[in-house]
C-alpha positions as CSV (number, residue, x, y, z in Angstrom):
1,M,5.2,31.4,-1.7
2,G,1.7,30.7,-0.4
3,S,0.2,27.7,1.2
4,V,-0.2,24.3,-0.5
5,V,-3.4,22.3,-0.6
6,K,-3.5,18.5,-0.7
7,I,-6.8,16.7,-1.6
8,N,-6.9,13.0,-1.1
9,V,-9.7,11.6,-3.3
10,L,-11.1,8.4,-1.7
11,T,-13.4,6.0,-3.5
12,V,-15.7,4.7,-0.9
13,P,-18.4,2.0,-1.5
14,A,-21.8,3.0,0.0
15,E,-21.6,0.3,2.7
16,Q,-18.3,1.7,3.9
17,R,-19.2,5.4,4.2
18,A,-20.2,5.2,7.9
19,E,-17.1,3.3,8.7
20,L,-14.9,5.8,6.9
21,E,-16.5,8.8,8.8
22,K,-16.2,6.9,12.1
23,R,-12.5,6.3,11.5
24,F,-11.8,9.9,10.7
25,A,-13.7,11.0,13.8
26,S,-11.6,8.7,15.9
27,R,-8.5,10.3,14.6
28,A,-9.6,13.8,15.5
29,G,-6.5,15.8,16.5
30,A,-4.1,13.6,14.7
31,V,-3.0,16.2,12.2
32,E,-3.9,19.5,14.0
33,N,-0.6,19.6,16.1
34,S,1.6,19.0,13.0
35,D,4.1,21.8,12.2
36,G,2.8,23.9,9.2
37,F,-0.7,22.4,9.3
38,E,-3.4,25.1,8.5
39,W,-6.7,23.4,7.8
40,F,-8.6,20.0,7.4
41,E,-12.0,19.1,6.0
42,L,-13.6,15.7,5.2
43,L,-16.1,16.3,2.4
44,R,-18.9,13.7,2.0
45,P,-20.3,13.3,-1.6
46,V,-23.9,14.4,-2.0
47,E,-24.7,13.3,-5.5
48,G,-23.0,12.1,-8.7
49,T,-20.0,10.4,-7.1
50,D,-18.9,7.9,-4.5
51,Q,-15.7,9.8,-3.8
52,Y,-14.9,11.6,-0.5
53,L,-12.4,14.5,-0.5
54,V,-10.0,14.9,2.3
55,Y,-8.9,18.5,2.1
56,T,-5.7,19.7,4.0
57,R,-3.9,23.0,3.7
58,W,-0.2,23.4,4.7
59,R,2.2,26.3,5.1
60,S,4.6,24.6,2.7
61,E,5.3,21.4,0.7
62,E,8.1,20.6,3.1
63,D,5.6,20.7,6.1
64,F,3.3,18.3,4.3
65,K,6.1,16.0,3.4
66,A,7.4,16.0,7.0
67,W,3.9,15.0,8.2
68,M,3.6,12.3,5.5
69,E,6.9,10.8,6.5
70,G,6.3,11.0,10.2
71,P,2.9,10.9,12.0
72,M,0.8,10.1,9.0
73,Q,3.0,7.1,7.9
74,A,2.9,5.7,11.4
75,A,-0.9,6.0,11.6
76,H,-1.4,4.2,8.3
77,R,1.1,1.5,9.2
78,Q,-0.8,0.9,12.4
79,G,-4.2,0.9,10.6
80,P,-7.5,1.4,12.4
81,P,-7.8,-0.3,15.8
82,A,-9.5,-3.6,15.9
83,A,-11.7,-4.7,18.9
84,E,-10.1,-7.3,21.2
85,G,-10.1,-10.7,19.5
86,E,-10.9,-9.2,16.0
87,A,-8.7,-9.3,12.9
88,P,-7.1,-6.0,11.9
89,K,-9.6,-3.8,10.0
90,R,-9.3,-3.4,6.2
91,P,-9.3,0.1,4.6
92,A,-12.8,1.6,4.2
93,A,-11.8,3.2,0.8
94,S,-11.3,1.1,-2.2
95,G,-9.1,3.6,-4.0
96,S,-7.1,6.8,-3.3
97,T,-5.6,9.6,-5.5
98,L,-3.7,12.6,-4.2
99,W,-4.2,16.0,-5.9
100,S,-1.8,18.9,-5.1
101,F,-2.3,22.6,-5.5
102,E,-0.7,25.9,-4.6
103,V,-2.9,28.6,-3.2
104,V,-2.7,31.6,-5.6
105,Q,-5.6,33.6,-4.1
106,S,-7.9,33.2,-1.1
107,A,-10.5,35.2,0.6
108,G,-12.7,35.0,3.7
109,P,-15.8,36.8,4.8
110,K,-15.5,40.6,5.4
111,A,-15.6,41.6,9.0
């Protein structure tokens, strides 16, 4: 069986876009060392939607689930760090939906 793709669709109000991107940038490396991880992209909407797409590709469904139940769950439970003396930060996205796909075909540029 081929890889699996998970796309988290995040509804982000315009005033929260910079905050969302900053939070993802501060988590750089959080998923890259996970077993079975293959690819990550944060896709910013250009027109026609307020939804960001968080694209990840995994070797298997089991690898994705292991990450969800381990490192990802811990990161979300902690939430984004607040500055000293500040209240914990609220999520930047106002909604989230997870799409799941199996990779049936893929191609890259020819050498």
